[in-house]
GUTIDREN-8943 format. One record per residue (C-alpha): residue in one letter; y negated, x negated, z. Coordinates in Angstrom, 1 decimal. Example, Ala and Ser with C-alpha at 12.3 -4.5 7.8 and 13.67 -1.06 7.14 Angstrom:
% residues 2
drentor residuo: A, py: 4.5, px: -12.3, pz: 7.8
drentor residuo: S, py: 1.1, px: -13.7, pz: 7.1
***
This chain:
% residues 384
drentor residuo: M, py: -8.4, px: 66.0, pz: -15.8
drentor residuo: T, py: -8.7, px: 64.8, pz: -12.2
drentor residuo: D, py: -11.4, px: 65.7, pz: -9.8
drentor residuo: T, py: -13.1, px: 62.4, pz: -9.7
drentor residuo: L, py: -16.4, px: 62.0, pz: -7.8
drentor residuo: P, py: -19.1, px: 59.5, pz: -8.6
drentor residuo: G, py: -19.3, px: 56.5, pz: -6.4
drentor residuo: S, py: -21.4, px: 55.2, pz: -3.7
drentor residuo: A, py: -23.7, px: 52.2, pz: -3.1
drentor residuo: D, py: -22.7, px: 48.7, pz: -4.0
drentor residuo: K, py: -20.9, px: 46.5, pz: -1.5
drentor residuo: P, py: -21.1, px: 42.7, pz: -1.0
drentor residuo: T, py: -19.1, px: 40.6, pz: -3.4
drentor residuo: T, py: -15.8, px: 39.3, pz: -2.2
drentor residuo: R, py: -14.0, px: 36.8, pz: -4.4
drentor residuo: L, py: -10.4, px: 37.9, pz: -4.9
drentor residuo: A, py: -7.5, px: 35.8, pz: -6.3
drentor residuo: T, py: -7.3, px: 36.0, pz: -10.1
drentor residuo: L, py: -4.4, px: 35.8, pz: -12.5
drentor residuo: P, py: -4.0, px: 32.9, pz: -14.9
drentor residuo: A, py: -6.0, px: 33.2, pz: -18.1
drentor residuo: P, py: -3.9, px: 34.7, pz: -20.9
drentor residuo: G, py: -2.3, px: 32.5, pz: -23.6
drentor residuo: G, py: -2.4, px: 29.4, pz: -21.4
drentor residuo: L, py: -6.1, px: 28.8, pz: -22.0
drentor residuo: T, py: -7.7, px: 26.1, pz: -19.9
drentor residuo: P, py: -10.6, px: 27.2, pz: -17.8
drentor residuo: A, py: -13.9, px: 25.3, pz: -18.2
drentor residuo: C, py: -14.1, px: 22.3, pz: -15.9
drentor residuo: S, py: -17.7, px: 22.6, pz: -14.9
drentor residuo: G, py: -18.6, px: 24.4, pz: -11.7
drentor residuo: A, py: -20.8, px: 27.5, pz: -11.4
drentor residuo: A, py: -23.9, px: 25.4, pz: -10.6
drentor residuo: E, py: -23.4, px: 23.4, pz: -13.8
drentor residuo: R, py: -23.0, px: 26.4, pz: -16.1
drentor residuo: A, py: -25.8, px: 28.2, pz: -17.9
drentor residuo: P, py: -25.8, px: 31.9, pz: -17.2
drentor residuo: A, py: -24.0, px: 34.0, pz: -19.9
drentor residuo: S, py: -26.4, px: 35.6, pz: -22.4
drentor residuo: L, py: -25.5, px: 39.2, pz: -22.2
drentor residuo: P, py: -26.8, px: 41.8, pz: -24.7
drentor residuo: P, py: -29.1, px: 44.5, pz: -23.3
drentor residuo: I, py: -27.1, px: 47.2, pz: -21.5
drentor residuo: A, py: -28.5, px: 50.1, pz: -19.6
drentor residuo: W, py: -28.0, px: 49.9, pz: -15.8
drentor residuo: A, py: -29.2, px: 52.6, pz: -13.4
drentor residuo: D, py: -29.2, px: 50.0, pz: -10.5
drentor residuo: A, py: -30.9, px: 46.6, pz: -11.0
drentor residuo: S, py: -29.0, px: 45.0, pz: -8.1
drentor residuo: R, py: -25.7, px: 46.1, pz: -9.7
drentor residuo: E, py: -26.7, px: 44.6, pz: -13.0
drentor residuo: Q, py: -27.4, px: 41.3, pz: -11.3
drentor residuo: A, py: -24.0, px: 41.4, pz: -9.5
drentor residuo: F, py: -22.3, px: 42.1, pz: -12.7
drentor residuo: R, py: -24.0, px: 39.2, pz: -14.5
drentor residuo: R, py: -23.0, px: 36.8, pz: -11.7
drentor residuo: W, py: -19.4, px: 38.1, pz: -11.8
drentor residuo: F, py: -19.2, px: 37.9, pz: -15.6
drentor residuo: D, py: -20.7, px: 34.4, pz: -15.7
drentor residuo: E, py: -18.1, px: 33.1, pz: -13.3
drentor residuo: L, py: -15.0, px: 34.5, pz: -15.2
drentor residuo: A, py: -16.2, px: 34.1, pz: -18.8
drentor residuo: P, py: -15.2, px: 30.4, pz: -19.1
drentor residuo: R, py: -11.7, px: 31.0, pz: -17.8
drentor residuo: H, py: -11.0, px: 33.5, pz: -20.6
drentor residuo: R, py: -13.4, px: 31.9, pz: -23.2
drentor residuo: L, py: -15.3, px: 35.2, pz: -23.4
drentor residuo: D, py: -18.2, px: 35.5, pz: -25.9
drentor residuo: A, py: -20.9, px: 37.2, pz: -23.8
drentor residuo: A, py: -22.9, px: 38.2, pz: -27.0
drentor residuo: T, py: -20.0, px: 40.5, pz: -28.0
drentor residuo: L, py: -20.1, px: 42.7, pz: -24.9
drentor residuo: H, py: -20.7, px: 46.3, pz: -25.7
drentor residuo: L, py: -19.9, px: 49.8, pz: -24.4
drentor residuo: A, py: -16.4, px: 50.9, pz: -25.4
drentor residuo: S, py: -16.3, px: 54.2, pz: -23.6
drentor residuo: A, py: -17.4, px: 56.2, pz: -20.6
drentor residuo: D, py: -15.5, px: 59.1, pz: -18.9
drentor residuo: A, py: -16.3, px: 62.1, pz: -16.9
drentor residuo: S, py: -16.7, px: 60.0, pz: -13.7
drentor residuo: S, py: -19.1, px: 57.2, pz: -13.1
drentor residuo: R, py: -16.8, px: 54.6, pz: -14.6
drentor residuo: R, py: -17.8, px: 52.7, pz: -17.8
drentor residuo: Y, py: -15.7, px: 50.4, pz: -20.0
drentor residuo: F, py: -17.0, px: 47.5, pz: -22.1
drentor residuo: R, py: -15.2, px: 45.6, pz: -24.8
drentor residuo: V, py: -15.8, px: 41.8, pz: -25.1
drentor residuo: G, py: -14.4, px: 39.3, pz: -27.6
drentor residuo: A, py: -13.0, px: 35.8, pz: -26.8
drentor residuo: A, py: -13.1, px: 32.5, pz: -28.7
drentor residuo: D, py: -9.5, px: 32.9, pz: -29.8
drentor residuo: G, py: -10.1, px: 36.2, pz: -31.5
drentor residuo: H, py: -8.6, px: 38.4, pz: -28.7
drentor residuo: S, py: -10.6, px: 41.1, pz: -26.9
drentor residuo: F, py: -10.7, px: 42.3, pz: -23.4
drentor residuo: I, py: -11.9, px: 45.4, pz: -21.5
drentor residuo: V, py: -14.3, px: 45.2, pz: -18.6
drentor residuo: M, py: -14.4, px: 48.1, pz: -16.2
drentor residuo: D, py: -17.6, px: 48.9, pz: -14.3
drentor residuo: S, py: -16.8, px: 51.4, pz: -11.5
drentor residuo: P, py: -19.5, px: 52.1, pz: -8.9
drentor residuo: A, py: -17.1, px: 54.5, pz: -7.4
drentor residuo: A, py: -15.7, px: 54.1, pz: -3.9
drentor residuo: E, py: -13.8, px: 50.9, pz: -3.2
drentor residuo: D, py: -10.5, px: 52.7, pz: -2.6
drentor residuo: S, py: -10.7, px: 54.3, pz: -6.1
drentor residuo: V, py: -10.8, px: 50.8, pz: -7.7
drentor residuo: A, py: -8.0, px: 49.6, pz: -5.4
drentor residuo: A, py: -6.0, px: 52.6, pz: -6.5
drentor residuo: F, py: -6.5, px: 51.7, pz: -10.1
drentor residuo: V, py: -5.1, px: 48.2, pz: -9.5
drentor residuo: H, py: -2.2, px: 49.5, pz: -7.4
drentor residuo: I, py: -1.1, px: 52.4, pz: -9.6
drentor residuo: G, py: -1.6, px: 50.3, pz: -12.8
drentor residuo: A, py: 1.1, px: 48.0, pz: -11.4
drentor residuo: L, py: 3.4, px: 51.0, pz: -10.7
drentor residuo: V, py: 2.9, px: 52.1, pz: -14.3
drentor residuo: R, py: 3.8, px: 48.7, pz: -15.7
drentor residuo: D, py: 6.7, px: 48.3, pz: -13.3
drentor residuo: A, py: 8.1, px: 51.6, pz: -14.8
drentor residuo: G, py: 8.2, px: 49.7, pz: -18.1
drentor residuo: L, py: 5.2, px: 51.5, pz: -19.7
drentor residuo: N, py: 2.4, px: 49.9, pz: -21.7
drentor residuo: S, py: -0.7, px: 49.8, pz: -19.5
drentor residuo: P, py: -3.4, px: 47.1, pz: -19.2
drentor residuo: R, py: -2.9, px: 44.2, pz: -16.9
drentor residuo: V, py: -5.7, px: 43.4, pz: -14.4
drentor residuo: L, py: -6.7, px: 39.8, pz: -15.2
drentor residuo: E, py: -9.7, px: 39.5, pz: -12.9
drentor residuo: Q, py: -10.8, px: 41.8, pz: -10.1
drentor residuo: D, py: -13.6, px: 42.3, pz: -7.7
drentor residuo: I, py: -12.5, px: 45.4, pz: -6.0
drentor residuo: H, py: -15.4, px: 45.6, pz: -3.6
drentor residuo: Q, py: -18.0, px: 45.8, pz: -6.4
drentor residuo: G, py: -15.7, px: 47.7, pz: -8.8
drentor residuo: F, py: -15.5, px: 45.1, pz: -11.6
drentor residuo: L, py: -12.2, px: 44.5, pz: -13.5
drentor residuo: L, py: -11.2, px: 42.5, pz: -16.5
drentor residuo: L, py: -8.3, px: 44.2, pz: -18.3
drentor residuo: D, py: -6.1, px: 43.8, pz: -21.3
drentor residuo: D, py: -7.4, px: 45.6, pz: -24.4
drentor residuo: L, py: -5.0, px: 48.3, pz: -25.8
drentor residuo: G, py: -7.2, px: 48.9, pz: -28.8
drentor residuo: D, py: -9.5, px: 51.8, pz: -29.7
drentor residuo: T, py: -7.1, px: 54.3, pz: -31.4
drentor residuo: Q, py: -6.7, px: 57.2, pz: -29.0
drentor residuo: Y, py: -3.9, px: 59.7, pz: -29.5
drentor residuo: L, py: -6.6, px: 62.3, pz: -29.6
drentor residuo: G, py: -8.1, px: 61.0, pz: -32.8
drentor residuo: A, py: -4.8, px: 60.1, pz: -34.3
drentor residuo: L, py: -3.3, px: 63.6, pz: -33.7
drentor residuo: R, py: -6.4, px: 65.3, pz: -35.2
drentor residuo: Q, py: -6.0, px: 63.3, pz: -38.4
drentor residuo: A, py: -2.2, px: 63.3, pz: -38.6
drentor residuo: D, py: 0.0, px: 65.8, pz: -40.5
drentor residuo: I, py: 2.6, px: 67.7, pz: -38.5
drentor residuo: A, py: 5.2, px: 65.0, pz: -39.1
drentor residuo: G, py: 2.9, px: 62.3, pz: -37.9
drentor residuo: A, py: 1.8, px: 64.4, pz: -34.9
drentor residuo: D, py: 5.5, px: 65.1, pz: -34.0
drentor residuo: A, py: 6.3, px: 61.3, pz: -34.0
drentor residuo: L, py: 3.4, px: 60.6, pz: -31.7
drentor residuo: M, py: 4.3, px: 63.5, pz: -29.4
drentor residuo: R, py: 7.9, px: 62.4, pz: -29.2
drentor residuo: D, py: 6.8, px: 58.9, pz: -28.1
drentor residuo: A, py: 4.5, px: 60.5, pz: -25.5
drentor residuo: I, py: 7.4, px: 62.6, pz: -24.2
drentor residuo: S, py: 9.8, px: 59.7, pz: -24.0
drentor residuo: A, py: 7.2, px: 57.6, pz: -22.1
drentor residuo: L, py: 6.6, px: 60.6, pz: -19.7
drentor residuo: I, py: 10.3, px: 60.8, pz: -19.0
drentor residuo: Q, py: 10.4, px: 57.1, pz: -18.3
drentor residuo: W, py: 7.4, px: 57.4, pz: -16.0
drentor residuo: Q, py: 9.1, px: 60.2, pz: -14.1
drentor residuo: L, py: 12.4, px: 58.4, pz: -13.8
drentor residuo: R, py: 11.1, px: 54.9, pz: -12.9
drentor residuo: G, py: 7.7, px: 55.4, pz: -11.5
drentor residuo: D, py: 7.8, px: 54.7, pz: -7.8
drentor residuo: C, py: 6.1, px: 57.6, pz: -6.2
drentor residuo: S, py: 6.8, px: 56.7, pz: -2.6
drentor residuo: T, py: 3.3, px: 55.2, pz: -2.1
drentor residuo: L, py: 1.5, px: 57.9, pz: -4.1
drentor residuo: P, py: -0.5, px: 60.5, pz: -2.2
drentor residuo: P, py: 1.2, px: 64.0, pz: -2.2
drentor residuo: Y, py: 0.0, px: 66.8, pz: -4.5
drentor residuo: D, py: 0.1, px: 69.0, pz: -1.5
drentor residuo: D, py: -1.2, px: 72.5, pz: -0.6
drentor residuo: A, py: -4.6, px: 71.1, pz: 0.4
drentor residuo: L, py: -5.2, px: 69.2, pz: -2.8
drentor residuo: L, py: -4.0, px: 72.1, pz: -5.0
drentor residuo: R, py: -6.2, px: 74.5, pz: -3.1
drentor residuo: R, py: -9.2, px: 72.3, pz: -3.3
drentor residuo: E, py: -8.8, px: 71.9, pz: -7.0
drentor residuo: V, py: -8.3, px: 75.5, pz: -7.9
drentor residuo: Q, py: -11.4, px: 76.4, pz: -5.7
drentor residuo: L, py: -13.5, px: 74.6, pz: -8.3
drentor residuo: F, py: -13.2, px: 77.6, pz: -10.6
drentor residuo: P, py: -14.9, px: 80.2, pz: -8.4
drentor residuo: D, py: -17.4, px: 77.7, pz: -7.0
drentor residuo: W, py: -18.6, px: 76.1, pz: -10.2
drentor residuo: C, py: -17.5, px: 78.3, pz: -13.1
drentor residuo: V, py: -17.8, px: 81.8, pz: -11.7
drentor residuo: A, py: -20.7, px: 81.4, pz: -9.3
drentor residuo: R, py: -22.7, px: 78.6, pz: -10.8
drentor residuo: E, py: -22.1, px: 78.8, pz: -14.6
drentor residuo: F, py: -22.0, px: 82.6, pz: -14.9
drentor residuo: G, py: -23.8, px: 83.7, pz: -11.7
drentor residuo: V, py: -21.1, px: 86.2, pz: -10.8
drentor residuo: V, py: -20.5, px: 87.3, pz: -7.2
drentor residuo: W, py: -17.0, px: 88.6, pz: -6.6
drentor residuo: T, py: -16.5, px: 91.8, pz: -4.5
drentor residuo: P, py: -14.2, px: 91.7, pz: -1.5
drentor residuo: K, py: -11.5, px: 93.2, pz: -3.7
drentor residuo: E, py: -12.0, px: 90.6, pz: -6.4
drentor residuo: Q, py: -11.9, px: 87.9, pz: -3.7
drentor residuo: E, py: -8.5, px: 89.3, pz: -2.6
drentor residuo: T, py: -7.2, px: 89.3, pz: -6.2
drentor residuo: W, py: -8.2, px: 85.6, pz: -6.5
drentor residuo: Q, py: -6.5, px: 84.6, pz: -3.3
drentor residuo: T, py: -3.3, px: 86.3, pz: -4.3
drentor residuo: V, py: -3.2, px: 84.8, pz: -7.8
drentor residuo: S, py: -4.2, px: 81.3, pz: -6.7
drentor residuo: Q, py: -1.6, px: 81.4, pz: -3.9
drentor residuo: R, py: 1.1, px: 82.3, pz: -6.4
drentor residuo: L, py: 0.2, px: 79.3, pz: -8.6
drentor residuo: I, py: 0.1, px: 77.0, pz: -5.6
drentor residuo: D, py: 3.5, px: 78.2, pz: -4.3
drentor residuo: S, py: 5.0, px: 77.7, pz: -7.8
drentor residuo: A, py: 3.7, px: 74.1, pz: -7.9
drentor residuo: L, py: 5.0, px: 73.3, pz: -4.4
drentor residuo: A, py: 8.4, px: 74.7, pz: -5.1
drentor residuo: Q, py: 9.0, px: 72.3, pz: -8.0
drentor residuo: P, py: 10.9, px: 68.9, pz: -7.8
drentor residuo: Q, py: 8.4, px: 66.1, pz: -7.0
drentor residuo: V, py: 8.0, px: 63.1, pz: -9.2
drentor residuo: A, py: 5.3, px: 60.6, pz: -10.1
drentor residuo: V, py: 2.4, px: 62.6, pz: -11.7
drentor residuo: H, py: -0.2, px: 60.8, pz: -13.8
drentor residuo: R, py: -2.5, px: 63.9, pz: -13.6
drentor residuo: D, py: -4.1, px: 63.3, pz: -17.0
drentor residuo: W, py: -1.2, px: 62.7, pz: -19.3
drentor residuo: M, py: -3.2, px: 63.9, pz: -22.3
drentor residuo: P, py: -4.1, px: 62.6, pz: -25.8
drentor residuo: R, py: -7.5, px: 61.2, pz: -24.7
drentor residuo: N, py: -5.7, px: 58.9, pz: -22.2
drentor residuo: L, py: -2.9, px: 57.7, pz: -24.5
drentor residuo: M, py: -3.4, px: 55.0, pz: -27.0
drentor residuo: V, py: -1.7, px: 54.3, pz: -30.3
drentor residuo: C, py: -0.2, px: 50.9, pz: -29.8
drentor residuo: E, py: 2.6, px: 48.7, pz: -31.2
drentor residuo: R, py: 4.5, px: 49.6, pz: -28.0
drentor residuo: N, py: 3.6, px: 53.3, pz: -28.1
drentor residuo: P, py: 1.9, px: 54.8, pz: -26.2
drentor residuo: G, py: -0.6, px: 52.8, pz: -24.2
drentor residuo: V, py: -1.3, px: 54.5, pz: -20.9
drentor residuo: L, py: -4.8, px: 54.7, pz: -19.4
drentor residuo: D, py: -6.7, px: 56.6, pz: -16.6
drentor residuo: F, py: -3.8, px: 56.5, pz: -14.2
drentor residuo: Q, py: -5.7, px: 55.8, pz: -11.0
drentor residuo: D, py: -5.5, px: 59.4, pz: -9.7
drentor residuo: A, py: -1.7, px: 59.6, pz: -9.8
drentor residuo: V, py: 0.1, px: 61.5, pz: -7.1
drentor residuo: R, py: 3.5, px: 62.6, pz: -6.1
drentor residuo: G, py: 3.8, px: 66.2, pz: -7.3
drentor residuo: P, py: 5.3, px: 68.9, pz: -9.6
drentor residuo: I, py: 7.5, px: 67.8, pz: -12.4
drentor residuo: T, py: 5.9, px: 70.1, pz: -15.0
drentor residuo: Y, py: 2.3, px: 68.9, pz: -14.4
drentor residuo: D, py: 2.1, px: 66.1, pz: -16.9
drentor residuo: L, py: 4.0, px: 68.0, pz: -19.6
drentor residuo: A, py: 1.5, px: 70.9, pz: -19.2
drentor residuo: S, py: -1.3, px: 68.4, pz: -19.6
drentor residuo: L, py: 0.1, px: 67.0, pz: -22.8
drentor residuo: L, py: 0.9, px: 70.3, pz: -24.4
drentor residuo: R, py: -2.2, px: 72.2, pz: -23.5
drentor residuo: D, py: -4.9, px: 69.6, pz: -23.8
drentor residuo: A, py: -8.5, px: 69.7, pz: -22.8
drentor residuo: F, py: -9.7, px: 68.8, pz: -26.3
drentor residuo: L, py: -6.9, px: 69.8, pz: -28.7
drentor residuo: S, py: -4.8, px: 73.0, pz: -29.0
drentor residuo: W, py: -1.5, px: 73.6, pz: -30.7
drentor residuo: D, py: 0.2, px: 76.7, pz: -32.0
drentor residuo: E, py: 2.7, px: 77.9, pz: -29.5
drentor residuo: E, py: 5.6, px: 77.2, pz: -31.9
drentor residuo: H, py: 4.8, px: 73.5, pz: -31.6
drentor residuo: E, py: 4.3, px: 73.7, pz: -27.8
drentor residuo: L, py: 7.7, px: 75.2, pz: -27.4
drentor residuo: D, py: 9.4, px: 72.8, pz: -29.7
drentor residuo: W, py: 8.0, px: 69.8, pz: -27.7
drentor residuo: A, py: 8.7, px: 71.5, pz: -24.4
drentor residuo: V, py: 12.4, px: 72.0, pz: -25.4
drentor residuo: R, py: 12.6, px: 68.4, pz: -26.5
drentor residuo: Y, py: 11.2, px: 67.2, pz: -23.2
drentor residuo: W, py: 13.5, px: 69.6, pz: -21.3
drentor residuo: Q, py: 16.6, px: 68.4, pz: -23.1
drentor residuo: E, py: 15.8, px: 64.7, pz: -22.8
drentor residuo: A, py: 14.9, px: 65.1, pz: -19.2
drentor residuo: R, py: 18.1, px: 66.9, pz: -18.3
drentor residuo: H, py: 20.1, px: 64.2, pz: -20.2
drentor residuo: A, py: 18.2, px: 61.5, pz: -18.3
drentor residuo: G, py: 19.0, px: 63.1, pz: -14.9
drentor residuo: L, py: 15.6, px: 64.4, pz: -14.0
drentor residuo: P, py: 15.7, px: 67.6, pz: -11.8
drentor residuo: V, py: 14.3, px: 70.1, pz: -14.3
drentor residuo: D, py: 15.4, px: 73.7, pz: -13.9
drentor residuo: P, py: 18.7, px: 74.3, pz: -15.8
drentor residuo: D, py: 17.3, px: 77.5, pz: -17.3
drentor residuo: F, py: 14.7, px: 76.7, pz: -20.0
drentor residuo: G, py: 13.0, px: 80.1, pz: -19.5
drentor residuo: E, py: 12.3, px: 79.4, pz: -15.9
drentor residuo: F, py: 11.2, px: 75.8, pz: -16.7
drentor residuo: W, py: 8.8, px: 77.2, pz: -19.2
drentor residuo: R, py: 7.4, px: 79.7, pz: -16.7
drentor residuo: Q, py: 6.9, px: 76.8, pz: -14.2
drentor residuo: T, py: 5.1, px: 74.8, pz: -16.9
drentor residuo: E, py: 2.8, px: 77.7, pz: -17.9
drentor residuo: W, py: 1.9, px: 78.5, pz: -14.3
drentor residuo: M, py: 1.3, px: 74.8, pz: -13.6
drentor residuo: G, py: -0.9, px: 74.6, pz: -16.7
drentor residuo: L, py: -2.9, px: 77.6, pz: -15.5
drentor residuo: Q, py: -3.7, px: 76.0, pz: -12.2
drentor residuo: R, py: -4.9, px: 72.9, pz: -14.1
drentor residuo: H, py: -7.0, px: 74.9, pz: -16.6
drentor residuo: L, py: -8.7, px: 76.9, pz: -13.8
drentor residuo: K, py: -9.5, px: 73.6, pz: -12.2
drentor residuo: I, py: -10.9, px: 72.1, pz: -15.4
drentor residuo: L, py: -13.1, px: 75.2, pz: -16.0
drentor residuo: G, py: -14.6, px: 74.3, pz: -12.7
drentor residuo: I, py: -14.9, px: 70.6, pz: -13.3
drentor residuo: F, py: -16.5, px: 71.1, pz: -16.8
drentor residuo: C, py: -19.1, px: 73.4, pz: -15.3
drentor residuo: R, py: -19.7, px: 70.9, pz: -12.4
drentor residuo: L, py: -20.2, px: 68.2, pz: -15.0
drentor residuo: K, py: -22.8, px: 70.3, pz: -16.7
drentor residuo: H, py: -24.8, px: 71.5, pz: -13.6
drentor residuo: R, py: -24.4, px: 68.6, pz: -11.1
drentor residuo: D, py: -23.8, px: 65.5, pz: -13.3
drentor residuo: G, py: -26.0, px: 66.3, pz: -16.3
drentor residuo: K, py: -23.1, px: 66.2, pz: -18.8
drentor residuo: P, py: -23.5, px: 69.6, pz: -20.6
drentor residuo: H, py: -21.3, px: 68.8, pz: -23.6
drentor residuo: Y, py: -18.1, px: 69.3, pz: -21.6
drentor residuo: S, py: -19.0, px: 73.0, pz: -21.4
drentor residuo: E, py: -18.5, px: 73.3, pz: -25.1
drentor residuo: D, py: -14.7, px: 73.4, pz: -24.5
drentor residuo: L, py: -14.8, px: 76.2, pz: -21.9
drentor residuo: P, py: -13.6, px: 78.8, pz: -24.5
drentor residuo: R, py: -10.4, px: 76.7, pz: -25.0
drentor residuo: F, py: -9.5, px: 77.0, pz: -21.3
drentor residuo: F, py: -10.4, px: 80.7, pz: -21.1
drentor residuo: N, py: -8.0, px: 81.2, pz: -24.0
drentor residuo: Y, py: -5.2, px: 79.2, pz: -22.2
drentor residuo: A, py: -5.8, px: 81.1, pz: -18.9
drentor residuo: T, py: -6.0, px: 84.5, pz: -20.6
drentor residuo: K, py: -2.8, px: 84.0, pz: -22.5
drentor residuo: V, py: -0.8, px: 83.0, pz: -19.4
drentor residuo: A, py: -2.3, px: 85.6, pz: -17.2
drentor residuo: N, py: -1.5, px: 88.3, pz: -19.8
drentor residuo: R, py: 2.1, px: 87.1, pz: -20.2
drentor residuo: Y, py: 3.3, px: 87.3, pz: -16.6
drentor residuo: G, py: 3.2, px: 90.4, pz: -14.4
drentor residuo: P, py: 2.4, px: 88.6, pz: -11.1
drentor residuo: L, py: -0.7, px: 87.0, pz: -12.7
drentor residuo: R, py: -2.0, px: 90.0, pz: -14.7
drentor residuo: A, py: -4.6, px: 90.8, pz: -12.1
drentor residuo: L, py: -6.4, px: 87.5, pz: -13.0
drentor residuo: L, py: -7.5, px: 89.2, pz: -16.2
drentor residuo: N, py: -9.9, px: 91.4, pz: -14.2
drentor residuo: L, py: -11.7, px: 88.2, pz: -13.1
drentor residuo: L, py: -11.6, px: 86.5, pz: -16.5
drentor residuo: E, py: -12.8, px: 89.4, pz: -18.7
drentor residuo: P, py: -16.3, px: 89.7, pz: -17.2
drentor residuo: L, py: -16.8, px: 86.0, pz: -17.9
drentor residuo: T, py: -15.4, px: 85.9, pz: -21.5
drentor residuo: G, py: -16.7, px: 89.4, pz: -22.5
drentor residuo: T, py: -13.3, px: 90.1, pz: -24.1
drentor residuo: A, py: -10.9, px: 92.8, pz: -23.0
drentor residuo: V, py: -7.2, px: 91.8, pz: -23.3
drentor residuo: Q, py: -4.5, px: 94.1, pz: -24.5
drentor residuo: A, py: -1.3, px: 94.0, pz: -22.5
drentor residuo: G, py: 1.4, px: 91.8, pz: -24.2
drentor residuo: Y, py: 5.0, px: 91.1, pz: -23.3
drentor residuo: T, py: 5.5, px: 90.5, pz: -19.6
drentor residuo: F, py: 7.9, px: 88.4, pz: -17.5
***
């Protein structure tokens, strides 16, 4: 889960070039002045001026794609300020409308990185219409069957088939994704992310103030995690390659929520997939899928460590950095953004973090910081 911040005020509309309507559809011939405004169903808007801007934008593009305004409805919302609507068309197809009041560069990144994902041969939505300044996009619809729901309902054979598809697509992304224009997952970003844990989880959620010795422990452990991440080979990193952002499609999987991609550690996306924010697996399955990834990645020529034991350590340490970050993000969503339901999954991340800290000697001191928050003492296990 990326550290996405809510956006700022609206900016003036700028009309950008659009792609041809899909399927060779012929746009309506009448001009904007001759068209009746689209009759949109009632949708909640926090900002009346943004609602009016959206209505003007939608009214202009609807005839080009033969959109049925009456079918517009909320499809999903995420942890940021973005919302996604689904709308039907006269030919039976459907489209996704993205409403993103976030900063303009965030929407531009969505368009740019989405093109990189498609150029890598992956199944991600095309941008059919765009107003980057206001944050309105019309996208292909990849359906409404998330990996998350499908995995929860599948037996282990069905889950294995889905995960193998996700692993193969990840390897393709790492091989063919052009990371030269992506921002680096550098020391500053890694450090800023991991600092969310003490700021929002430790201090805000639990009201705990660390002693100078505990602060020193935190600095030592977090530095080890950052050093491990920076030492890894660098590839294109999606940053949220998890079941909630993968869709079950005819060309599987569909890939969403890619706008925060960076150039960074090769194990990051695998750790995101295996130790998910909303779904946990027995370690037997984690290891089986990790070995499958490692073998396929080596065969494909990706620069994974030749020793699987070391590769697994890198993956677990990378996952721990991510899970400490998410503990902070979920607490921030609760206290700053009024989204308390995310905190229901805090125990999952404490379990992930505790397991990894207990397993590796250089990270063992982290348990002293976790135990007061979880109220559970951890018995020493096997150590690397």
